[in-house]
N, CA, C and O atoms as a Tinker XYZ file with bonds, in Angstrom:
   444  protein
     1  N      1.236000   -4.794000   13.430000    73     2
     2  CA     2.121000   -4.315000   12.483000    64     1     3
     3  C      3.581000   -4.799000   12.731000    63     2     4     5
     4  O      4.344000   -5.133000   11.825000    81     3
     5  N      3.880000   -4.800000   14.028000    73     3     6
     6  CA     5.267000   -5.170000   14.406000    64     5     7
     7  C      5.575000   -6.557000   13.935000    63     6     8     9
     8  O      6.667000   -6.801000   13.421000    81     7
     9  N      4.674000   -7.457000   14.089000    73     7    10
    10  CA     4.847000   -8.842000   13.779000    64     9    11
    11  C      4.977000   -8.909000   12.219000    63    10    12    13
    12  O      5.924000   -9.532000   11.739000    81    11
    13  N      4.148000   -8.351000   11.486000    73    11    14
    14  CA     4.353000   -8.283000    9.988000    64    13    15
    15  C      5.710000   -7.788000    9.618000    63    14    16    17
    16  O      6.410000   -8.427000    8.832000    81    15
    17  N      6.129000   -6.601000   10.193000    73    15    18
    18  CA     7.453000   -6.064000    9.940000    64    17    19
    19  C      8.605000   -7.086000   10.189000    63    18    20    21
    20  O      9.532000   -7.255000    9.398000    81    19
    21  N      8.456000   -7.720000   11.319000    73    19    22
    22  CA     9.549000   -8.694000   11.742000    64    21    23
    23  C      9.562000   -9.932000   10.767000    63    22    24    25
    24  O     10.599000  -10.532000   10.482000    81    23
    25  N      8.345000  -10.250000   10.294000    73    23    26
    26  CA     8.196000  -11.488000    9.414000    64    25    27
    27  C      8.804000  -11.090000    7.992000    63    26    28    29
    28  O      9.563000  -11.864000    7.407000    81    27
    29  N      8.469000   -9.950000    7.503000    73    27    30
    30  CA     8.979000   -9.518000    6.216000    64    29    31
    31  C     10.553000   -9.282000    6.322000    63    30    32    33
    32  O     11.330000   -9.630000    5.432000    81    31
    33  N     10.927000   -8.675000    7.464000    73    31    34
    34  CA    12.416000   -8.582000    7.574000    64    33    35
    35  C     13.087000   -9.892000    7.574000    63    34    36    37
    36  O     14.075000  -10.119000    6.875000    81    35
    37  N     12.512000  -10.805000    8.410000    73    35    38
    38  CA    13.148000  -12.186000    8.568000    64    37    39
    39  C     13.129000  -12.922000    7.156000    63    38    40    41
    40  O     14.113000  -13.573000    6.805000    81    39
    41  N     12.018000  -12.816000    6.364000    73    39    42
    42  CA    12.003000  -13.329000    5.113000    64    41    43
    43  C     13.084000  -12.842000    4.222000    63    42    44    45
    44  O     13.654000  -13.660000    3.500000    81    43
    45  N     13.428000  -11.566000    4.202000    73    43    46
    46  CA    14.507000  -11.006000    3.451000    64    45    47
    47  C     15.879000  -11.453000    3.901000    63    46    48    49
    48  O     16.759000  -11.757000    3.096000    81    47
    49  N     16.032000  -11.482000    5.222000    73    47    50
    50  CA    17.312000  -11.899000    5.810000    64    49    51
    51  C     17.676000  -13.367000    5.641000    63    50    52    53
    52  O     18.838000  -13.747000    5.496000    81    51
    53  N     16.583000  -14.194000    5.668000    73    51    54
    54  CA    16.854000  -15.603000    5.396000    64    53    55
    55  C     17.343000  -15.841000    3.942000    63    54    56    57
    56  O     18.020000  -16.829000    3.657000    81    55
    57  N     17.010000  -14.989000    3.116000    73    55    58
    58  CA    17.396000  -15.153000    1.633000    64    57    59
    59  C     18.475000  -14.245000    1.336000    63    58    60    61
    60  O     18.879000  -14.184000    0.175000    81    59
    61  N     19.022000  -13.494000    2.282000    73    59    62
    62  CA    20.227000  -12.611000    2.115000    64    61    63
    63  C     19.918000  -11.596000    0.989000    63    62    64    65
    64  O     20.719000  -11.371000    0.082000    81    63
    65  N     18.702000  -10.990000    1.099000    73    63    66
    66  CA    18.107000  -10.183000    0.180000    64    65    67
    67  C     18.304000   -8.563000    0.648000    63    66    68    69
    68  O     18.056000   -7.605000   -0.084000    81    67
    69  N     18.751000   -8.495000    1.880000    73    67    70
    70  CA    18.772000   -7.140000    2.369000    64    69    71
    71  C     19.773000   -6.318000    1.599000    63    70    72    73
    72  O     19.624000   -5.096000    1.587000    81    71
    73  N     20.846000   -6.908000    0.912000    73    71    74
    74  CA    21.716000   -6.239000    0.073000    64    73    75
    75  C     20.960000   -5.672000   -1.049000    63    74    76    77
    76  O     21.504000   -4.697000   -1.566000    81    75
    77  N     19.931000   -6.009000   -1.513000    73    75    78
    78  CA    19.138000   -5.568000   -2.653000    64    77    79
    79  C     18.018000   -4.638000   -2.172000    63    78    80    81
    80  O     17.384000   -3.980000   -2.998000    81    79
    81  N     17.767000   -4.569000   -0.920000    73    79    82
    82  CA    16.539000   -3.881000   -0.367000    64    81    83
    83  C     17.015000   -2.428000   -0.052000    63    82    84    85
    84  O     16.867000   -1.957000    1.076000    81    83
    85  N     17.591000   -1.726000   -1.074000    73    83    86
    86  CA    17.765000   -0.286000   -0.818000    64    85    87
    87  C     16.384000    0.450000   -0.903000    63    86    88    89
    88  O     15.405000   -0.070000   -1.438000    81    87
    89  N     16.373000    1.694000   -0.338000    73    87    90
    90  CA    15.152000    2.448000   -0.432000    64    89    91
    91  C     14.680000    2.573000   -1.855000    63    90    92    93
    92  O     13.508000    2.387000   -2.179000    81    91
    93  N     15.730000    2.927000   -2.767000    73    91    94
    94  CA    15.372000    3.061000   -4.239000    64    93    95
    95  C     14.780000    1.854000   -4.837000    63    94    96    97
    96  O     13.754000    1.943000   -5.512000    81    95
    97  N     15.399000    0.672000   -4.616000    73    95    98
    98  CA    14.898000   -0.711000   -5.250000    64    97    99
    99  C     13.524000   -0.953000   -4.600000    63    98   100   101
   100  O     12.605000   -1.347000   -5.318000    81    99
   101  N     13.324000   -0.741000   -3.279000    73    99   102
   102  CA    12.051000   -1.094000   -2.671000    64   101   103
   103  C     10.971000   -0.135000   -3.186000    63   102   104   105
   104  O      9.846000   -0.564000   -3.445000    81   103
   105  N     11.290000    1.138000   -3.336000    73   103   106
   106  CA    10.276000    2.053000   -3.874000    64   105   107
   107  C      9.878000    1.729000   -5.285000    63   106   108   109
   108  O      8.715000    1.863000   -5.665000    81   107
   109  N     10.882000    1.287000   -6.087000    73   107   110
   110  CA    10.549000    0.886000   -7.528000    64   109   111
   111  C      9.736000   -0.376000   -7.439000    63   110   112   113
   112  O      8.761000   -0.520000   -8.177000    81   111
   113  N     10.071000   -1.248000   -6.616000    73   111   114
   114  CA     9.394000   -2.592000   -6.632000    64   113   115
   115  C      7.882000   -2.318000   -6.025000    63   114   116   117
   116  O      6.933000   -3.020000   -6.373000    81   115
   117  N      7.756000   -1.292000   -5.135000    73   115   118
   118  CA     6.435000   -1.002000   -4.603000    64   117   119
   119  C      5.572000   -0.298000   -5.752000    63   118   120   121
   120  O      4.372000   -0.532000   -5.893000    81   119
   121  N      6.259000    0.544000   -6.520000    73   119   122
   122  CA     5.534000    1.126000   -7.637000    64   121   123
   123  C      5.052000    0.107000   -8.682000    63   122   124   125
   124  O      3.948000    0.179000   -9.223000    81   123
   125  N      5.946000   -0.828000   -8.920000    73   123   126
   126  CA     5.619000   -2.008000   -9.855000    64   125   127
   127  C      4.438000   -2.761000   -9.352000    63   126   128   129
   128  O      3.578000   -3.153000  -10.141000    81   127
   129  N      4.358000   -2.987000   -8.035000    73   127   130
   130  CA     3.279000   -3.807000   -7.503000    64   129   131
   131  C      1.997000   -3.010000   -7.471000    63   130   132   133
   132  O      0.925000   -3.607000   -7.568000    81   131
   133  N      2.044000   -1.677000   -7.339000    73   131   134
   134  CA     0.909000   -0.847000   -7.300000    64   133   135
   135  C      0.403000   -0.853000   -8.724000    63   134   136   137
   136  O     -0.813000   -0.872000   -8.915000    81   135
   137  N      1.299000   -0.839000   -9.794000    73   135   138
   138  CA     0.944000   -0.854000  -11.222000    64   137   139
   139  C      0.195000   -2.237000  -11.483000    63   138   140   141
   140  O     -0.799000   -2.240000  -12.209000    81   139
   141  N      0.618000   -3.302000  -10.953000    73   139   142
   142  CA    -0.081000   -4.655000  -11.045000    64   141   143
   143  C     -1.498000   -4.638000  -10.476000    63   142   144   145
   144  O     -2.421000   -5.247000  -11.016000    81   143
   145  N     -1.636000   -3.874000   -9.303000    73   143   146
   146  CA    -2.868000   -3.726000   -8.721000    64   145   147
   147  C     -3.790000   -2.862000   -9.677000    63   146   148   149
   148  O     -4.943000   -3.217000   -9.924000    81   147
   149  N     -3.280000   -1.815000  -10.155000    73   147   150
   150  CA    -4.066000   -0.937000  -10.999000    64   149   151
   151  C     -4.551000   -1.579000  -12.233000    63   150   152   153
   152  O     -5.666000   -1.321000  -12.685000    81   151
   153  N     -3.666000   -2.483000  -12.835000    73   151   154
   154  CA    -4.056000   -3.269000  -13.910000    64   153   155
   155  C     -5.357000   -4.076000  -13.745000    63   154   156   157
   156  O     -6.146000   -4.215000  -14.680000    81   155
   157  N     -5.548000   -4.593000  -12.546000    73   155   158
   158  CA    -6.669000   -5.384000  -12.161000    64   157   159
   159  C     -7.947000   -4.593000  -12.310000    63   158   160   161
   160  O     -9.002000   -5.171000  -12.567000    81   159
   161  N     -7.878000   -3.279000  -12.156000    73   159   162
   162  CA    -9.057000   -2.448000  -12.295000    64   161   163
   163  C     -9.131000   -1.611000  -13.635000    63   162   164   165
   164  O    -10.087000   -0.885000  -13.907000    81   163
   165  N     -8.114000   -1.771000  -14.377000    73   163   166
   166  CA    -8.053000   -0.740000  -15.471000    64   165   167
   167  C     -9.296000   -0.626000  -16.433000    63   166   168   169
   168  O     -9.683000    0.489000  -16.780000    81   167
   169  N     -9.885000   -1.705000  -16.841000    73   167   170
   170  CA   -10.917000   -1.577000  -17.749000    64   169   171
   171  C    -12.310000   -1.913000  -17.170000    63   170   172   173
   172  O    -13.276000   -2.153000  -17.894000    81   171
   173  N    -12.352000   -1.915000  -15.884000    73   171   174
   174  CA   -13.681000   -2.125000  -15.186000    64   173   175
   175  C    -14.436000   -0.889000  -15.053000    63   174   176   177
   176  O    -13.873000    0.195000  -14.899000    81   175
   177  N    -15.681000   -1.026000  -15.109000    73   175   178
   178  CA   -16.552000    0.123000  -14.843000    64   177   179
   179  C    -16.523000    0.318000  -13.291000    63   178   180   181
   180  O    -16.096000   -0.537000  -12.516000    81   179
   181  N    -17.023000    1.539000  -12.922000    73   179   182
   182  CA   -16.961000    1.767000  -11.443000    64   181   183
   183  C    -17.814000    0.727000  -10.719000    63   182   184   185
   184  O    -17.467000    0.347000   -9.601000    81   183
   185  N    -18.890000    0.261000  -11.290000    73   183   186
   186  CA   -19.689000   -0.821000  -10.645000    64   185   187
   187  C    -19.001000   -2.114000  -10.569000    63   186   188   189
   188  O    -19.143000   -2.845000   -9.588000    81   187
   189  N    -18.212000   -2.442000  -11.636000    73   187   190
   190  CA   -17.513000   -3.724000  -11.657000    64   189   191
   191  C    -16.404000   -3.609000  -10.646000    63   190   192   193
   192  O    -16.201000   -4.571000   -9.905000    81   191
   193  N    -15.645000   -2.493000  -10.542000    73   191   194
   194  CA   -14.597000   -2.216000   -9.646000    64   193   195
   195  C    -15.137000   -2.461000   -8.164000    63   194   196   197
   196  O    -14.461000   -3.113000   -7.367000    81   195
   197  N    -16.335000   -1.936000   -7.828000    73   195   198
   198  CA   -16.853000   -1.916000   -6.495000    64   197   199
   199  C    -17.210000   -3.370000   -6.093000    63   198   200   201
   200  O    -17.150000   -3.706000   -4.910000    81   199
   201  N    -17.603000   -4.289000   -7.127000    73   199   202
   202  CA   -17.836000   -5.669000   -6.875000    64   201   203
   203  C    -16.802000   -6.690000   -7.163000    63   202   204   205
   204  O    -17.094000   -7.884000   -7.219000    81   203
   205  N    -15.565000   -6.233000   -7.352000    73   203   206
   206  CA   -14.485000   -7.137000   -7.845000    64   205   207
   207  C    -14.256000   -8.270000   -6.956000    63   206   208   209
   208  O    -13.917000   -9.345000   -7.451000    81   207
   209  N    -14.415000   -8.137000   -5.616000    73   207   210
   210  CA   -14.170000   -9.113000   -4.697000    64   209   211
   211  C    -15.240000  -10.304000   -4.698000    63   210   212   213
   212  O    -15.045000  -11.359000   -4.094000    81   211
   213  N    -16.362000  -10.030000   -5.420000    73   211   214
   214  CA   -17.409000  -11.111000   -5.557000    64   213   215
   215  C    -16.990000  -12.034000   -6.598000    63   214   216   217
   216  O    -17.528000  -13.141000   -6.608000    81   215
   217  N    -16.083000  -11.746000   -7.509000    73   215   218
   218  CA   -15.633000  -12.632000   -8.445000    64   217   219
   219  C    -14.371000  -13.435000   -7.916000    63   218   220   221
   220  O    -13.300000  -12.865000   -7.705000    81   219
   221  N    -14.555000  -14.737000   -7.722000    73   219   222
   222  CA   -13.418000  -15.376000   -6.957000    64   221   223
   223  C    -12.108000  -15.197000   -7.724000    63   222   224   225
   224  O    -11.131000  -14.835000   -7.069000    81   223
   225  N    -11.983000  -15.396000   -8.953000    73   223   226
   226  CA   -10.709000  -15.210000   -9.637000    64   225   227
   227  C    -10.196000  -13.717000   -9.535000    63   226   228   229
   228  O     -9.061000  -13.492000   -9.116000    81   227
   229  N    -10.959000  -12.806000   -9.883000    73   227   230
   230  CA   -10.604000  -11.420000   -9.836000    64   229   231
   231  C    -10.141000  -11.017000   -8.270000    63   230   232   233
   232  O     -9.121000  -10.385000   -7.993000    81   231
   233  N    -11.053000  -11.493000   -7.384000    73   231   234
   234  CA   -10.773000  -11.117000   -6.065000    64   233   235
   235  C     -9.516000  -11.689000   -5.546000    63   234   236   237
   236  O     -8.785000  -11.022000   -4.815000    81   235
   237  N     -9.241000  -12.877000   -5.887000    73   235   238
   238  CA    -7.984000  -13.515000   -5.522000    64   237   239
   239  C     -6.772000  -12.700000   -6.029000    63   238   240   241
   240  O     -5.836000  -12.422000   -5.280000    81   239
   241  N     -6.821000  -12.341000   -7.281000    73   239   242
   242  CA    -5.736000  -11.445000   -7.859000    64   241   243
   243  C     -5.574000  -10.197000   -7.175000    63   242   244   245
   244  O     -4.446000   -9.796000   -6.888000    81   243
   245  N     -6.696000   -9.496000   -6.867000    73   243   246
   246  CA    -6.584000   -8.302000   -6.144000    64   245   247
   247  C     -6.026000   -8.475000   -4.768000    63   246   248   249
   248  O     -5.156000   -7.727000   -4.323000    81   247
   249  N     -6.519000   -9.430000   -4.132000    73   247   250
   250  CA    -5.997000   -9.759000   -2.781000    64   249   251
   251  C     -4.500000   -9.974000   -2.832000    63   250   252   253
   252  O     -3.794000   -9.435000   -1.980000    81   251
   253  N     -3.958000  -10.756000   -3.814000    73   251   254
   254  CA    -2.602000  -10.906000   -3.881000    64   253   255
   255  C     -1.794000   -9.715000   -4.218000    63   254   256   257
   256  O     -0.706000   -9.514000   -3.677000    81   255
   257  N     -2.282000   -8.956000   -5.063000    73   255   258
   258  CA    -1.674000   -7.684000   -5.366000    64   257   259
   259  C     -1.499000   -6.771000   -4.187000    63   258   260   261
   260  O     -0.449000   -6.174000   -3.949000    81   259
   261  N     -2.626000   -6.697000   -3.442000    73   259   262
   262  CA    -2.647000   -5.820000   -2.160000    64   261   263
   263  C     -1.635000   -6.284000   -1.288000    63   262   264   265
   264  O     -0.874000   -5.497000   -0.726000    81   263
   265  N     -1.567000   -7.625000   -1.123000    73   263   266
   266  CA    -0.582000   -8.270000   -0.346000    64   265   267
   267  C      0.812000   -7.829000   -0.684000    63   266   268   269
   268  O      1.591000   -7.410000    0.171000    81   267
   269  N      1.111000   -7.941000   -2.005000    73   267   270
   270  CA     2.474000   -7.506000   -2.433000    64   269   271
   271  C      2.696000   -6.041000   -2.204000    63   270   272   273
   272  O      3.842000   -5.665000   -1.958000    81   271
   273  N      1.754000   -5.215000   -2.258000    73   271   274
   274  CA     1.909000   -3.809000   -2.055000    64   273   275
   275  C      2.238000   -3.584000   -0.551000    63   274   276   277
   276  O      3.118000   -2.801000   -0.195000    81   275
   277  N      1.490000   -4.306000    0.302000    73   275   278
   278  CA     1.745000   -4.185000    1.715000    64   277   279
   279  C      3.067000   -4.571000    2.212000    63   278   280   281
   280  O      3.721000   -3.892000    3.003000    81   279
   281  N      3.466000   -5.797000    1.667000    73   279   282
   282  CA     4.770000   -6.280000    1.909000    64   281   283
   283  C      5.903000   -5.276000    1.496000    63   282   284   285
   284  O      6.768000   -4.980000    2.320000    81   283
   285  N      5.908000   -4.784000    0.311000    73   283   286
   286  CA     6.890000   -3.815000   -0.101000    64   285   287
   287  C      6.801000   -2.516000    0.655000    63   286   288   289
   288  O      7.824000   -1.894000    0.940000    81   287
   289  N      5.652000   -2.113000    0.971000    73   287   290
   290  CA     5.489000   -0.873000    1.750000    64   289   291
   291  C      6.072000   -1.042000    3.171000    63   290   292   293
   292  O      6.791000   -0.196000    3.704000    81   291
   293  N      5.709000   -2.174000    3.719000    73   291   294
   294  CA     6.196000   -2.505000    5.073000    64   293   295
   295  C      7.743000   -2.680000    5.102000    63   294   296   297
   296  O      8.366000   -2.275000    6.083000    81   295
   297  N      8.355000   -3.247000    4.098000    73   295   298
   298  CA     9.790000   -3.383000    4.029000    64   297   299
   299  C     10.459000   -2.113000    3.764000    63   298   300   301
   300  O     11.542000   -1.903000    4.311000    81   299
   301  N      9.910000   -1.188000    2.941000    73   299   302
   302  CA    10.522000    0.132000    2.681000    64   301   303
   303  C     10.505000    0.951000    3.954000    63   302   304   305
   304  O     11.504000    1.578000    4.306000    81   303
   305  N      9.343000    0.950000    4.667000    73   303   306
   306  CA     9.296000    1.709000    5.927000    64   305   307
   307  C     10.242000    1.180000    6.879000    63   306   308   309
   308  O     10.903000    1.981000    7.539000    81   307
   309  N     10.410000   -0.173000    7.055000    73   307   310
   310  CA    11.344000   -0.781000    8.002000    64   309   311
   311  C     12.738000   -0.319000    7.642000    63   310   312   313
   312  O     13.451000    0.186000    8.508000    81   311
   313  N     13.175000   -0.481000    6.332000    73   311   314
   314  CA    14.529000   -0.126000    5.871000    64   313   315
   315  C     14.826000    1.437000    6.260000    63   314   316   317
   316  O     15.937000    1.760000    6.680000    81   315
   317  N     13.834000    2.329000    6.105000    73   315   318
   318  CA    13.958000    3.703000    6.365000    64   317   319
   319  C     13.763000    4.076000    7.761000    63   318   320   321
   320  O     13.890000    5.239000    8.146000    81   319
   321  N     13.452000    3.086000    8.534000    73   319   322
   322  CA    13.162000    3.467000   10.037000    64   321   323
   323  C     11.914000    4.169000   10.301000    63   322   324   325
   324  O     11.805000    4.871000   11.306000    81   323
   325  N     10.908000    4.018000    9.414000    73   323   326
   326  CA     9.648000    4.731000    9.651000    64   325   327
   327  C      8.611000    3.752000   10.330000    63   326   328   329
   328  O      8.424000    2.605000    9.924000    81   327
   329  N      7.984000    4.296000   11.360000    73   327   330
   330  CA     6.963000    3.551000   11.903000    64   329   331
   331  C      5.630000    3.844000   11.030000    63   330   332   333
   332  O      5.036000    4.921000   11.074000    81   331
   333  N      5.236000    2.740000   10.229000    73   331   334
   334  CA     4.275000    2.935000    9.336000    64   333   335
   335  C      2.860000    3.306000    9.947000    63   334   336   337
   336  O      2.074000    4.070000    9.386000    81   335
   337  N      2.647000    2.744000   11.036000    73   335   338
   338  CA     1.213000    3.172000   11.704000    64   337   339
   339  C      1.354000    4.617000   12.176000    63   338   340   341
   340  O      0.404000    5.373000   11.970000    81   339
   341  N      2.376000    5.044000   12.749000    73   339   342
   342  CA     2.521000    6.420000   13.196000    64   341   343
   343  C      2.590000    7.347000   12.095000    63   342   344   345
   344  O      2.039000    8.436000   12.260000    81   343
   345  N      3.198000    7.099000   10.943000    73   343   346
   346  CA     3.196000    7.912000    9.725000    64   345   347
   347  C      1.816000    8.072000    9.208000    63   346   348   349
   348  O      1.440000    9.136000    8.717000    81   347
   349  N      1.056000    7.024000    9.313000    73   347   350
   350  CA    -0.363000    7.083000    8.864000    64   349   351
   351  C     -1.199000    7.948000    9.715000    63   350   352   353
   352  O     -1.944000    8.796000    9.223000    81   351
   353  N     -1.086000    7.744000   11.029000    73   351   354
   354  CA    -1.790000    8.525000   12.017000    64   353   355
   355  C     -1.432000    9.995000   11.835000    63   354   356   357
   356  O     -2.342000   10.822000   11.808000    81   355
   357  N     -0.120000   10.380000   11.705000    73   355   358
   358  CA     0.238000   11.803000   11.524000    64   357   359
   359  C     -0.351000   12.295000   10.280000    63   358   360   361
   360  O     -0.847000   13.421000   10.258000    81   359
   361  N     -0.339000   11.550000    9.244000    73   359   362
   362  CA    -0.887000   11.978000    7.922000    64   361   363
   363  C     -2.492000   12.298000    8.125000    63   362   364   365
   364  O     -3.014000   13.309000    7.656000    81   363
   365  N     -3.122000   11.418000    8.797000    73   363   366
   366  CA    -4.493000   11.693000    9.048000    64   365   367
   367  C     -4.760000   12.842000    9.768000    63   366   368   369
   368  O     -5.737000   13.512000    9.432000    81   367
   369  N     -3.978000   13.243000   10.825000    73   367   370
   370  CA    -4.078000   14.417000   11.578000    64   369   371
   371  C     -3.908000   15.576000   10.607000    63   370   372   373
   372  O     -4.690000   16.526000   10.640000    81   371
   373  N     -2.971000   15.518000    9.806000    73   371   374
   374  CA    -2.613000   16.671000    8.882000    64   373   375
   375  C     -3.729000   16.765000    7.824000    63   374   376   377
   376  O     -4.068000   17.871000    7.402000    81   375
   377  N     -4.291000   15.664000    7.399000    73   375   378
   378  CA    -5.336000   15.725000    6.343000    64   377   379
   379  C     -6.689000   16.227000    6.986000    63   378   380   381
   380  O     -7.494000   16.844000    6.290000    81   379
   381  N     -6.908000   15.990000    8.170000    73   379   382
   382  CA    -8.037000   16.502000    9.010000    64   381   383
   383  C     -7.974000   17.980000    9.087000    63   382   384   385
   384  O     -9.000000   18.646000    8.955000    81   383
   385  N     -6.790000   18.536000    9.299000    73   383   386
   386  CA    -6.547000   19.978000    9.374000    64   385   387
   387  C     -6.808000   20.630000    7.940000    63   386   388   389
   388  O     -7.474000   21.653000    7.782000    81   387
   389  N     -6.232000   19.944000    6.971000    73   387   390
   390  CA    -6.263000   20.515000    5.632000    64   389   391
   391  C     -7.675000   20.378000    5.026000    63   390   392   393
   392  O     -8.100000   21.199000    4.213000    81   391
   393  N     -8.350000   19.368000    5.425000    73   391   394
   394  CA    -9.785000   19.156000    4.835000    64   393   395
   395  C    -10.768000   19.085000    6.005000    63   394   396   397
   396  O    -11.174000   17.973000    6.341000    81   395
   397  N    -11.158000   20.110000    6.612000    73   395   398
   398  CA   -12.146000   20.201000    7.703000    64   397   399
   399  C    -13.446000   19.615000    7.053000    63   398   400   401
   400  O    -13.745000   19.846000    5.881000    81   399
   401  N    -14.175000   18.862000    7.870000    73   399   402
   402  CA   -15.328000   18.296000    7.500000    64   401   403
   403  C    -16.442000   19.269000    6.915000    63   402   404   405
   404  O    -17.119000   18.991000    5.925000    81   403
   405  N    -16.544000   20.379000    7.609000    73   403   406
   406  CA   -17.449000   21.368000    7.011000    64   405   407
   407  C    -17.201000   21.948000    5.648000    63   406   408   409
   408  O    -18.112000   22.410000    4.961000    81   407
   409  N    -15.931000   21.912000    5.274000    73   407   410
   410  CA   -15.485000   22.358000    3.957000    64   409   411
   411  C    -15.337000   21.294000    2.897000    63   410   412   413
   412  O    -15.569000   21.504000    1.707000    81   411
   413  N    -14.927000   20.111000    3.408000    73   411   414
   414  CA   -14.618000   19.035000    2.389000    64   413   415
   415  C    -15.766000   18.023000    2.238000    63   414   416   417
   416  O    -15.688000   17.249000    1.284000    81   415
   417  N    -16.798000   17.937000    3.045000    73   415   418
   418  CA   -17.767000   16.878000    2.989000    64   417   419
   419  C    -18.400000   16.989000    1.595000    63   418   420   421
   420  O    -18.891000   18.033000    1.167000    81   419
   421  N    -18.354000   15.857000    0.938000    73   419   422
   422  CA   -18.912000   15.646000   -0.387000    64   421   423
   423  C    -18.202000   16.328000   -1.610000    63   422   424   425
   424  O    -18.781000   16.411000   -2.693000    81   423
   425  N    -17.008000   16.784000   -1.424000    73   423   426
   426  CA   -16.187000   17.349000   -2.392000    64   425   427
   427  C    -14.948000   16.652000   -2.526000    63   426   428   429
   428  O    -14.354000   16.288000   -1.511000    81   427
   429  N    -14.456000   16.407000   -3.761000    73   427   430
   430  CA   -13.232000   15.741000   -4.153000    64   429   431
   431  C    -12.107000   16.792000   -4.481000    63   430   432   433
   432  O    -11.039000   16.434000   -4.979000    81   431
   433  N    -12.387000   18.088000   -4.185000    73   431   434
   434  CA   -11.333000   19.148000   -4.602000    64   433   435
   435  C    -10.166000   19.029000   -3.645000    63   434   436   437
   436  O    -10.323000   18.765000   -2.453000    81   435
   437  N     -8.967000   19.237000   -4.225000    73   435   438
   438  CA    -7.729000   19.132000   -3.581000    64   437   439
   439  C     -7.395000   20.551000   -2.888000    63   438   440   441
   440  O     -7.802000   21.589000   -3.410000    81   439
   441  N     -6.697000   20.561000   -1.785000    73   439   442
   442  CA    -6.371000   21.845000   -1.178000    64   441   443
   443  C     -4.849000   21.932000   -0.989000    63   442   444
   444  O     -4.346000   22.938000   -0.489000    81   443
């Protein structure tokens, strides 16, 4: 993760883009890229969505959109000084507490 963060940061610095990479702008760009990812699944059936990577064209588009989402998320976390892996680990611990296996298994109910 550190290597990816450094590469994304370097990419922005080489282009003098850090002036545009405010948390607000990065969050908005991230939301836009998530929207583009969602659009790839919008009219698919659940079965089609599960098999999307078997289609070379659709799979390529999904892979590219996930790449964009990852890049913007990585850059946003870097600008904010958040360790992305640690944030995810912390969230998993919290989610495990909120959704114990014996109560949450097989249920999509929010708590």
